[in-house]
NUKOL-815018 format. One line per 10 residues: their letters; for each residue x, z, y of C-alpha. Coordinates in pm, whole numbers. Example, Ala and Ser with C-alpha at 12.3 -4.5 7.8 and 13.67 -1.06 7.14 Angstrom:
as	1230,780,-450; 1367,714,-106
//
This chain:
mtrvsptaag	1495,2014,-4804; 1618,2351,-4683; 1936,2527,-4782; 1962,2903,-4793; 2297,3013,-4652; 2504,3235,-4875; 2530,3595,-4770; 2860,3733,-4649; 2872,4001,-4914; 3189,4003,-5122
prpfvqrgrl	3187,3983,-5500; 3138,4290,-5713; 3388,4256,-5996; 3301,4383,-6338; 3517,4370,-6647; 3405,4434,-7001; 3559,4365,-7341; 3888,4287,-7171; 3772,3977,-6985; 3647,3901,-6639
ipivgpggti	3283,3856,-6563; 3343,3577,-6312; 3020,3611,-6118; 3118,3369,-5846; 2984,3065,-5674; 2952,2911,-5330; 2921,3252,-5169; 3058,3519,-5403; 2829,3718,-5632; 2566,3593,-5872
mdqvagakfv	2296,3674,-5618; 2479,3485,-5341; 2552,3200,-5579; 2192,3157,-5687; 2053,3216,-5339; 2290,2952,-5204; 2160,2679,-5431; 1954,2394,-5290; 1583,2397,-5339; 1277,2209,-5220
lrwdagtmts	1013,2407,-5032; 672,2348,-5181; 354,2471,-5019; 189,2551,-5352; 100,2922,-5352; 183,2965,-5721; 520,2802,-5676; 606,3020,-5377; 501,3330,-5570; 725,3238,-5863
iaeaegalel	1023,3182,-5635; 959,3505,-5448; 949,3694,-5777; 1275,3527,-5885; 1442,3626,-5557; 1321,3982,-5607; 1473,3981,-5955; 1807,3874,-5808; 1806,4173,-5575; 1756,4393,-5881
veeawsrhdv	2050,4218,-6050; 2278,4336,-5771; 2147,4690,-5801; 2196,4687,-6179; 2553,4566,-6141; 2627,4851,-5905; 2557,5094,-6191; 2702,4867,-6464; 2369,4847,-6645; 2425,4529,-6846
davvahlsaa	2087,4537,-7020; 1911,4551,-6684; 2126,4266,-6551; 2022,4050,-6847; 1655,4137,-6799; 1655,4062,-6426; 1850,3736,-6460; 1606,3628,-6730; 1319,3700,-6491; 1493,3501,-6219
irgftagsdk	1535,3206,-6452; 1166,3214,-6540; 1066,3236,-6174; 1288,2956,-6048; 1191,2735,-6342; 820,2793,-6277; 882,2712,-5911; 1059,2385,-6004; 1377,2508,-5835; 1621,2362,-6086
craamacvgl	1941,2433,-5893; 1884,2804,-5854; 1747,2826,-6210; 2069,2663,-6332; 2286,2905,-6136; 2092,3198,-6280; 2157,3051,-6627; 2527,3040,-6539; 2513,3404,-6436; 2345,3500,-6763
gqvmasamsn	2596,3297,-6963; 2883,3476,-6792; 2726,3813,-6872; 2694,3711,-7238; 3059,3603,-7253; 3220,3889,-7067; 2997,4192,-7088; 2871,4127,-7441; 3159,3924,-7593; 2912,3667,-7722
ltasrawfar	3059,3325,-7648; 2797,3165,-7869; 2508,3280,-7648; 2719,3213,-7340; 2768,2849,-7431; 2397,2812,-7497; 2314,2930,-7144; 2579,2706,-6989; 2431,2411,-7182; 2085,2494,-7049
awrlvenepp	2223,2520,-6694; 2375,2173,-6721; 2054,2021,-6854; 1876,2151,-6544; 2110,1985,-6293; 2267,1687,-6468; 2001,1440,-6347; 1976,1583,-5995; 2137,1398,-5703; 2504,1495,-5652
cleqgwvaia	2517,1857,-5542; 2758,2149,-5526; 2575,2333,-5802; 2671,2064,-6053; 3034,2150,-5987; 2986,2523,-6041; 2783,2465,-6358; 3045,2225,-6495; 3321,2490,-6478; 3105,2795,-6541
amgcevddpe	3318,2909,-6836; 3664,3058,-6807; 3914,2775,-6852; 4077,2950,-7148; 3739,2967,-7324; 3694,2588,-7332; 3865,2486,-7652; 3906,2108,-7621; 4129,2015,-7323; 3960,1677,-7278
ellvaaelal	3623,1848,-7243; 3774,2089,-6991; 3930,1803,-6795; 3604,1607,-6766; 3425,1917,-6635; 3707,2002,-6393; 3720,1650,-6249; 3345,1651,-6186; 3376,1991,-6016; 3669,1868,-5808
drarrfgdvn	3463,1571,-5688; 3176,1797,-5580; 3412,2048,-5420; 3576,1785,-5201; 3252,1603,-5130; 3082,1921,-5005; 3388,2102,-4871; 3400,2407,-5099; 3760,2530,-5122; 3672,2803,-5376
letkaladag	3527,2548,-5618; 3826,2321,-5552; 4066,2603,-5646; 3895,2670,-5979; 3861,2297,-6055; 4230,2231,-5987; 4335,2523,-6207; 4113,2416,-6497; 4228,2054,-6468; 4589,2171,-6468
lahveagrls	4532,2385,-6777; 4367,2090,-6955; 4661,1859,-6880; 4913,2120,-6998; 4728,2184,-7324; 4712,1809,-7385; 5090,1785,-7344; 5096,1640,-6991; 5302,1927,-6857; 5434,1788,-6528
egmalldeam	5094,1665,-6415; 4923,1986,-6519; 5170,2225,-6362; 5155,2034,-6031; 4777,2089,-6020; 4819,2454,-6112; 5075,2505,-5834; 4826,2354,-5589; 4553,2583,-5718; 4775,2890,-5677
alacgpadst	4856,2785,-5321; 4484,2769,-5242; 4418,3099,-5420; 4679,3268,-5202; 4561,3086,-4891; 4226,2948,-4774; 4019,3037,-5083; 3816,3344,-4989; 3639,3420,-5319; 3838,3678,-5509
eaaaksvcsf	3652,3602,-5830; 3710,3225,-5812; 4076,3287,-5738; 4099,3532,-6029; 3955,3280,-6273; 4205,3024,-6143; 4497,3263,-6190; 4377,3326,-6545; 4398,2952,-6618; 4746,2945,-6461
ftacyhaadf	4882,3228,-6676; 4723,3076,-6987; 4900,2746,-6919; 5235,2918,-6859; 5195,3116,-7182; 5121,2812,-7399; 5392,2598,-7235; 5645,2885,-7242; 5698,2821,-6870; 5793,3181,-6801
eragswaevl	5997,3106,-6489; 5697,2947,-6316; 5480,3244,-6408; 5739,3482,-6268; 5784,3285,-5946; 5412,3305,-5865; 5357,3660,-5991; 5512,3828,-5687; 5316,3607,-5447; 4995,3686,-5633
rrhgligata	5074,4059,-5618; 5131,4046,-5242; 4801,3865,-5205; 4621,4140,-5402; 4521,3920,-5693; 4743,4119,-5931; 4754,4496,-5914; 4645,4832,-6049; 4296,4824,-5899; 4023,4829,-6165
gpalflashc	3858,4489,-6199; 4004,4139,-6169; 4340,4257,-6027; 4403,4486,-6323; 4282,4225,-6569; 4524,3969,-6427; 4804,4226,-6417; 4758,4278,-6792; 4758,3900,-6840; 5080,3872,-6640
dsvqaavlve	5238,4153,-6843; 5145,3970,-7165; 5322,3654,-7045; 5629,3857,-6952; 5624,4023,-7295; 5632,3676,-7453; 5960,3618,-7268; 6102,3940,-7411; 5997,3840,-7763; 6178,3507,-7735
lgrwgeaeaa	6484,3692,-7602; 6479,3922,-7904; 6402,4231,-7696; 6108,4342,-7907; 6126,4709,-7817; 6091,4624,-7448; 5807,4381,-7526; 5625,4649,-7724; 5669,4903,-7445; 5539,4656,-7184
ltsakaefea	5232,4564,-7391; 5140,4918,-7492; 5176,5026,-7129; 4959,4738,-7005; 4700,4816,-7272; 4696,5187,-7185; 4670,5127,-6809; 4386,4882,-6855; 4186,5102,-7091; 4239,5410,-6874
amptaswhpd	4076,5232,-6579; 3817,5017,-6759; 3547,5116,-7010; 3667,4873,-7276; 3957,4751,-7487; 4212,4521,-7328; 4222,4151,-7413; 4550,3968,-7348; 4775,4269,-7428; 4586,4323,-7755
ialadlrirq	4638,3965,-7871; 5004,3955,-7764; 5068,4293,-7928; 4897,4172,-8247; 5136,3876,-8258; 5432,4114,-8220; 5294,4347,-8489; 5280,4055,-8733; 5646,3980,-8665; 5721,4349,-8724
grfadaeall	5534,4349,-9055; 5261,4583,-8929; 4968,4379,-9055; 4690,4637,-9048; 4772,4718,-8686; 4758,4347,-8603; 4422,4306,-8775; 4280,4602,-8586; 4393,4455,-8254; 4240,4113,-8337
mgkdqsmeaa	3914,4254,-8469; 3615,4079,-8310; 3827,3838,-8103; 3798,3534,-8332; 3551,3366,-8094; 3849,3296,-7869; 4102,3031,-7966; 4366,3247,-7797; 4345,3475,-8101; 4335,3190,-8355
lpaarlhlar	4711,3147,-8389; 4802,3513,-8450; 4507,3539,-8692; 4633,3240,-8892; 4985,3384,-8891; 4850,3716,-9012; 4675,3557,-9311; 4991,3363,-9396; 5210,3674,-9372; 4972,3860,-9602
gdhdlarssa	4993,3584,-9859; 4631,3475,-9818; 4717,3106,-9808; 4359,2985,-9839; 4246,3183,-9536; 4557,3081,-9339; 4480,2717,-9418; 4112,2740,-9323; 4193,2928,-9000; 4448,2666,-8898
lrglrvlgrd	4214,2378,-8984; 3929,2537,-8791; 4151,2571,-8487; 4274,2213,-8510; 3921,2080,-8538; 3795,2276,-8238; 4098,2205,-8018; 4052,1827,-8029; 4342,1651,-7854; 4524,1971,-7765
rlravalltv	4897,1949,-7837; 5059,2282,-7748; 4831,2513,-7947; 4789,2249,-8216; 5165,2233,-8282; 5177,2608,-8343; 4874,2593,-8576; 5018,2297,-8766; 5335,2493,-8845; 5112,2758,-9007
lvdaelrsgd	4921,2488,-9196; 5246,2334,-9327; 5364,2670,-9461; 5023,2754,-9611; 5022,2425,-9803; 5383,2470,-9916; 5323,2822,-10041; 5012,2703,-10223; 5224,2441,-10400; 5048,2139,-10247
ldaagracee	5342,1929,-10129; 5124,1624,-10051; 4899,1827,-9818; 5207,1983,-9658; 5346,1633,-9601; 5026,1518,-9431; 5025,1824,-9207; 5391,1757,-9128; 5315,1399,-9025; 5049,1525,-8783
ltrrtgnlgv	5293,1789,-8658; 5554,1522,-8589; 5300,1309,-8404; 5185,1590,-8176; 5534,1730,-8112; 5691,1404,-7996; 5829,1424,-7638; 5647,1751,-7580; 5923,1912,-7377; 5868,2271,-7495
pslegraaaa	6189,2377,-7677; 6039,2681,-7851; 5756,2475,-8003; 5985,2186,-8089; 6228,2423,-8262; 5960,2585,-8476; 5810,2245,-8557; 6152,2122,-8671; 6189,2425,-8898; 5853,2348,-9061
qarvldaage	5947,1980,-9102; 6277,2085,-9263; 6092,2306,-9514; 5881,2009,-9620; 6189,1787,-9656; 6366,2053,-9862; 6061,2102,-10086; 6049,1724,-10139; 6409,1728,-10264; 6564,1591,-9945
agkaiglles	6790,1884,-9862; 7038,1659,-9681; 6777,1541,-9432; 6652,1898,-9389; 7004,2018,-9311; 7060,1736,-9062; 6734,1812,-8882; 6810,2184,-8861; 7167,2124,-8740; 7054,1896,-8457
tvdalnlrrl	6778,2137,-8359; 7016,2436,-8346; 7264,2239,-8137; 6991,2148,-7886; 6869,2504,-7833; 6974,2709,-7534; 7119,3027,-7684; 7068,3228,-7365; 6699,3148,-7343; 6604,3133,-7712
pwlratllie	6845,3355,-7907; 6583,3477,-8156; 6469,3125,-8243; 6830,3010,-8278; 6902,3298,-8518; 6597,3219,-8732; 6691,2851,-8751; 7042,2944,-8861; 6894,3163,-9135; 6675,2870,-9240
larvrdeagd	6982,2646,-9246; 7172,2901,-9454; 6885,2919,-9703; 6868,2540,-9751; 7245,2512,-9794; 7255,2804,-10035; 6980,2653,-10250; 7166,2319,-10241; 7475,2491,-10380; 7690,2491,-10064
raaasldaka	7746,2865,-10048; 8052,2843,-9820; 7860,2658,-9547; 7560,2886,-9599; 7783,3187,-9543; 7908,3044,-9214; 7549,2991,-9096; 7459,3344,-9205; 7757,3481,-9013; 7655,3289,-8700
atvildsldv	7301,3424,-8732; 7430,3779,-8778; 7644,3756,-8464; 7330,3672,-8265; 7115,3931,-8441; 7366,4209,-8367; 7274,4175,-7998; 6896,4161,-8055; 6628,4421,-8111; 6418,4251,-8379
vlappdaall	6277,4313,-8727; 6394,4069,-8994; 6150,3967,-9265; 6264,4107,-9603; 6350,3762,-9751; 6571,3684,-9450; 6742,4022,-9464; 6798,3979,-9839; 6950,3633,-9784; 7198,3764,-9526
erlghggrrl	7283,4053,-9757; 7340,3818,-10050; 7566,3595,-9841; 7773,3892,-9735; 7645,3925,-9380; 7392,4209,-9381; 7300,4312,-9032; 7386,4683,-9060; 7741,4811,-9025; 7785,5098,-9274
padqmtaelt	7999,5405,-9208; 8309,5406,-9426; 8191,5705,-9631; 7829,5588,-9671; 7717,5494,-10022; 7446,5246,-10109; 7168,5319,-10356; 6973,5026,-10497; 6618,4990,-10626; 6573,4677,-10837
rqgkwwsatw	6261,4526,-10998; 6306,4408,-11359; 5972,4289,-11489; 5766,4595,-11587; 6059,4825,-11515; 6264,4934,-11216; 6624,5048,-11206; 6766,5289,-10950; 7147,5282,-10923; 7391,5491,-10719
ggtslrlqdt	7757,5577,-10754; 7785,5446,-11108; 7466,5622,-11220; 7166,5416,-11329; 6808,5526,-11390; 6538,5316,-11564; 6182,5375,-11443; 5852,5231,-11562; 5672,5025,-11301; 5418,5222,-11095
kglrylaeli	5227,5167,-10774; 5435,5440,-10615; 5759,5253,-10683; 5612,4934,-10544; 5494,5116,-10231; 5840,5268,-10197; 6013,4932,-10240; 5796,4784,-9963; 5907,5057,-9723; 6275,5035,-9816
arpgterhvl	6265,4656,-9768; 6164,4708,-9403; 6366,5009,-9280; 6235,5157,-8958; 5905,4966,-8977; 5577,5153,-8994; 5329,5022,-9250; 4962,5109,-9245; 4847,5239,-9584; 4592,4959,-9607
dlvdhvegvr	4879,4708,-9585; 5059,4877,-9871; 4747,4897,-10086; 4655,4533,-10027; 5009,4420,-10106; 5031,4616,-10430; 4674,4542,-10542; 4733,4172,-10481; 4365,4103,-10405; 4256,3755,-10502
pgavdrralg	3958,3536,-10418; 3642,3630,-10602; 3278,3535,-10597; 3128,3637,-10263; 2792,3803,-10313; 2645,3798,-9963; 2383,4054,-10063; 2663,4296,-10139; 2787,4257,-9782; 2471,4399,-9630
dagaildgqa	2585,4756,-9576; 2917,4868,-9713; 2914,5193,-9518; 3266,5319,-9461; 3402,5246,-9809; 3591,4917,-9832; 3857,4868,-10095; 4115,4590,-10093; 3889,4338,-10267; 3603,4416,-10029
rftyrhriad	3824,4370,-9723; 3943,4039,-9869; 3583,3925,-9919; 3481,4033,-9568; 3768,3844,-9406; 3676,3523,-9588; 3305,3551,-9512; 3378,3618,-9143; 3598,3306,-9134; 3324,3101,-9304
lrmeiddals	3068,3222,-9049; 3295,3126,-8762; 3316,2770,-8902; 2936,2758,-8940; 2892,2878,-8581; 3129,2605,-8457; 2927,2343,-8647; 2596,2473,-8512; 2724,2468,-8153; 2866,2117,-8184
egrlegaeal	2533,1993,-8322; 2328,2166,-8051; 2163,2412,-8293; 2192,2698,-8045; 1939,2934,-8203; 2102,2888,-8542; 2442,2958,-8389; 2315,3284,-8238; 2168,3394,-8571; 2499,3327,-8745
qaehdqlvsq	2680,3512,-8467; 2463,3818,-8528; 2557,3818,-8898; 2922,3766,-8804; 2921,4059,-8562; 2763,4286,-8822; 3037,4209,-9074; 3311,4257,-8814; 3160,4595,-8731; 3158,4695,-9098
larafglggr	3516,4578,-9151; 3624,4776,-8845; 3499,5095,-9010; 3772,5065,-9270; 4023,5111,-8986; 3828,5382,-8803; 3781,5155,-8499; 3524,5138,-8225; 3496,5511,-8167; 3354,5574,-8512
drrvasaaer	3453,5888,-8698; 3639,5815,-9019; 3461,5989,-9301; 3661,6148,-9580; 3557,5863,-9811; 3677,5589,-9574; 3914,5325,-9707; 4198,5440,-9484; 4162,5807,-9575; 4133,5743,-9947
srlnvtrair	4434,5512,-9932; 4634,5770,-9734; 4581,6030,-10007; 4651,5792,-10295; 4957,5626,-10140; 5110,5958,-10036; 5063,6102,-10385; 5205,5790,-10554; 5513,5763,-10328; 5598,6132,-10354
saiakiadam	5566,6113,-10732; 5805,5816,-10746; 6060,5990,-10523; 6038,6305,-10737; 6122,6107,-11052; 6429,5958,-10883; 6538,6295,-10744; 6514,6461,-11087; 6785,6232,-11224; 6972,6152,-10899
pepggalghr	6935,6451,-10663; 7143,6323,-10369; 6992,5973,-10323; 6650,6106,-10425; 6682,6380,-10165; 6774,6119,-9904; 6449,5937,-9979; 6256,6263,-9958; 6392,6324,-9608; 6371,5969,-9474
vrtglycayd	6040,5841,-9615; 5736,5928,-9403; 5388,5914,-9554; 5043,5942,-9400; 4815,5687,-9241; 5139,5508,-9141; 5434,5510,-9378; 5798,5421,-9316; 6153,5449,-9443; 6354,5575,-9144
pvadddvrwi	6727,5597,-9228; 6979,5695,-8960; 7332,5562,-8911; 7515,5874,-9033; 7317,5923,-9357; 7539,5974,-9660; 7313,5745,-9866; 7155,5417,-9764; 6885,5262,-9985; 6830,4889,-10031
vhs	6586,4705,-10256; 6616,4396,-10477; 6293,4247,-10612
//
């Protein structure tokens, strides 16, 4: 048995679709990795020819990478796999399969095909005598792309055994990081973070593969994000920057810099500094996309989560488009469906995530809170109770205050819905008392609002008012966007967040069945219900918040589930109305479930076929938003909605202004229309509008 020594060439990083292509192994690049695998020399001429052809294909892989020709990389790796397989060189064939799987995941955003190639790689080496290649195959995927933490842990422990048995510090670094991530996701935080600290020490020390270190840092930041361990992330960030693993250089350093920025933005969100978080994420996104030929990944998902909190749902959907293969995007997607009122899709998204995540605790807790609310809003108290029981089980002794606080709020909503307001109040009170105001001011404020709501509904208005006042004191120091129901509750309890100038008058828009009333200064106007008034009310309810016209249209149309004719989904062109977008979203979610089932059952070809249909529908849905570099045609959904919404809003404002010139004129000056609409009042306006629905 002869071993080919890895070459000394360093890795050539390549990033596509916002994620690393981690082409690493015992020696660095895919070519080094495959060339470094063990193989048995056979004196059969045909065998030697096949291997020689495979080695020639690997040289072409390197040349193709140098010009970022992904199609050529795929073709040459495929040829290498055929050659090594024909030459009975299973180890190098497996490593070539790993390389191809990594290309599929990162350069082509096809995790389905990627997992198929990783599965083939493992089949090639699993029955071989213990070897280093088994370790690299076991942890071929990015740690954050392995959904079930127990599966990730088994693979990492095998890789760690091979790394220490054969003395490969690069493999040991990646194995430690993946094992640490698995422990953290499963709720074993202390054990996991200790392994991650060890991995970071190796990454900044003896590990000499930049790509292996980069993949390890990615697992580290993912763990810190899910565990809300922002201090640990910050303490290592500077060390990683000094070591060159985080920086502005295109490739892994920039990718990890954007990941680090996303974790830091999560800190700012929890602190209620949303403007700073938005600035950090948009900057990270812009820097990444200016240097790399693709959209960013971590900043997009983090920004989507912030957009949902801000009520900018169409923006969030655009940022999440095509990312549903990754469980990292599952939580914001489920939250988006819930915020839009699509309870069925929120439920199915949460259930899909819970099924795929297995024994995960951190991400599962967040998904279970969505599931509880989806069941409650659908009126299924029994299902909400079952979800709450599972939430309680997974949250116990977790040690993550932000997750525990949000879980307690969900549990309190179930208790209140079941007629046990006293227990709900007790749970919320104890949770608020346990929170650190300095570290989690936004969460504390939201829990106080929840407490005020339960007390108000129970008839204890005096206590509710005190809770509302306490929440308002916190909110006055934060830069956040309150959801309209929360803002209305504070207003009703006499603690609205905005301090009005002494001479400012309030105009009110109130829904009364099929009519609206506009009142100001003792004058009242009765208006027949129109789409324009409903659009206007949506904007007034969220002052200062931009709303995409598609959000407004979907909200007013109130699209509902309908029969899905798959033949009608074949080619929608650029015209997608609210009902069509609703149908597309549900079909895409169904396909993702079918792909998960096919992968778990080993039906890899079927999974790839379903993935192709899925990608086609995502592409068609993206056209409604003018995404992916496509030109929006005049007949596109967004353009048609822009014209219709603008016309309807301006007509509604004109009717108000005819009878009430001053408040109507204030609306005319402060309401912006276009692709994005908003009501933008300023502090010294003579008239301030509020809405009651």
